[in-house]
C-alpha positions, 0 to 999 in steps of 0.5 A, spaced: 223 486 605 215 488 606 215 487 598 218 481 598 214 478 603 207 480 600 210 477 593 212 471 596 205 470 600 201 471 594 200 464 592 199 462 599 193 467 601 190 464 594 191 457 596 189 458 603 182 462 601 181 455 596 182 450 602 177 455 606 172 454 601 173 447 600 172 446 607 166 450 607 163 446 602 165 439 605 161 441 611 155 443 608 155 436 604 157 432 611 152 426 612 147 428 617 149 422 621 156 425 623 153 431 626 151 432 633 145 438 633 143 441 640 137 438 643 131 443 644 128 443 650 122 438 650 125 434 644 127 427 644 132 424 639 130 418 635 132 412 638 133 405 634 126 402 635 130 395 636 134 397 642 127 399 645 124 395 650 117 393 649 111 390 652 105 387 650 100 391 648 094 386 649 094 379 651 089 374 653 087 368 657 084 361 656 078 361 660 079 353 662 084 357 667 078 358 671 073 353 669 070 352 676 069 360 677 066 360 670 062 354 671 059 358 677 058 365 675 061 366 668 059 374 668 063 375 674 069 371 673 070 375 666 069 381 669 074 380 674 079 378 669 078 384 665 080 388 671 087 384 672 089 387 665 086 382 660 084 384 654 082 378 649 079 372 652 079 365 649 073 360 651 072 353 651 065 349 652 064 348 659 057 345 658 053 351 657 055 352 650 061 357 647 056 363 649 056 360 656 048 360 656 048 367 654 044 370 649 048 373 643 046 381 645 048 379 652 054 376 650 057 382 646 054 387 651 058 384 656 065 384 652 064 391 650 062 393 657 069 390 660 073 392 654 075 385 652 075 381 645 073 374 645 078 372 640 077 364 640 074 358 643 076 351 643 070 347 642 068 340 639 069 342 632 067 335 629 059 336 632 054 341 630 060 345 627 055 350 623 051 351 629 057 353 633 060 357 627 053 361 626 054 363 634 061 365 633 060 369 627 054 373 631 058 375 636 065 377 633 069 370 635 074 370 630 077 362 631 074 356 632 079 351 635 080 344 636 083 343 642 084 335 642 085 329 637 089 324 642 095 321 640 094 316 633 097 309 632 099 311 625 101 317 621 096 315 616 091 317 621 094 324 622 093 324 615 086 323 615 085 328 621 089 333 617 084 332 611 078 333 616 081 339 618 081 342 611 074 340 611 073 344 617 077 350 615 073 351 609 066 350 612 068 356 617 071 360 611 064 361 609 062 364 616 068 369 615 071 365 621 078 362 622 080 354 624 086 352 628 088 346 632 091 347 639 097 341 640 099 337 646 105 333 647 103 327 643 104 330 636 111 332 638 113 325 640 117 322 634 112 316 631 115 312 625 121 316 624 117 323 624 113 328 628 106 327 628 105 335 628 109 335 621 104 331 618 098 335 620 103 342 618 105 339 611 098 336 610 093 342 611 092 348 607 095 354 610 089 358 607 084 354 611 088 351 617 092 355 622 095 352 629 095 355 636 102 353 639 102 351 646 108 353 648 109 349 654 107 342 651 112 343 645 117 345 650 116 339 655 116 334 649 123 336 648 122 341 642 125 348 641 118 352 640 122 358 637 126 353 632 119 350 630 115 356 629 121 358 624 120 351 621 113 353 619 113 360 619 106 364 619 102 358 620 102 359 628 097 365 629 096 364 637 099 360 642 098 359 650 103 362 654 104 357 660 111 356 664 114 350 665 119 348 672 126 346 671 128 339 674 121 335 674 121 329 669 114 328 669 111 333 663 104 333 666 107 336 673 112 342 671 106 347 670 108 354 674 106 361 674 109 365 669 116 367 671 118 361 676 120 356 670 125 356 665 121 358 658 124 364 656 118 368 654 121 374 653 125 372 647 120 367 644 115 373 644 120 378 641 122 372 635 115 370 634 112 376 632 116 376 626 114 369 625 106 370 624 104 370 631 098 375 633 095 372 640 098 371 646 094 367 651 095 365 658 093 358 660 094 355 667 093 348 669 097 347 676 096 351 681 101 351 688 099 355 693 094 360 690 087 360 687 086 360 680 084 367 680 090 369 684 094 366 679 090 369 673 092 376 676 099 374 678 100 371 670 097 378 668 101 382 672 108 378 670 106 379 662 104 386 662 111 388 665 115 383 661 120 387 656 122 384 650 
């Protein structure tokens, strides 16, 4: 029986050894994603970046939000805003010029001291363009922005303005600057069967003209900001982050502090980053029970914690 058992099991033993070898080879070739190595002390396992919540590393404020304070003391106002967490400023001409009455060296020194990048300024681009461009270039401002053209009574007039924008963009290019147009609601109201904003987008050269989307004005005009950014991918480089309350009919009376309205900023910020958006600029024009500086501080706190 012992001999018979030994003879009968020889094939089985060879088969067992062969199977064991194959199993060992299979384990060696097994894709790494099926393995679960033990995590060493102080080591973190890689996580899909798409599942990790993010916050904005830098965001700015349009100084028009605190226009009275800027008129009284621009230097101290800018210092206070920087202390709230703003890393970028967008200016406007409040009657003292785009440098707020400061000399070039003083302006640059102040922004360096408070750690702020003065990325853009709203100004009258139809007057003294080259003088403003020269000042902006000297202090490192990147954009001159047209904040207002007013509603036009024909699409042909918008086409003519688009051509002016191309010419302005060409001039600013010579100074190493960029040009952009900031919308209000009137270019998102249909006219002659078309949106005037489409006319401006379609008749400007992307190499010369960028756009700043005021998300509030697009939203209260009844247009989806995200869908419009997708329609004109890589044309909107800056945006105004401004919230709108629900249940108020008048579009000029819907402004509230960030997080108190119904605009889905977390989703918009996340999606817009793949559509060419670079600068997120807080703007507040309506105040309910808070001062402009208090609003600026609260908006900075909201945006610094907003996960997307």
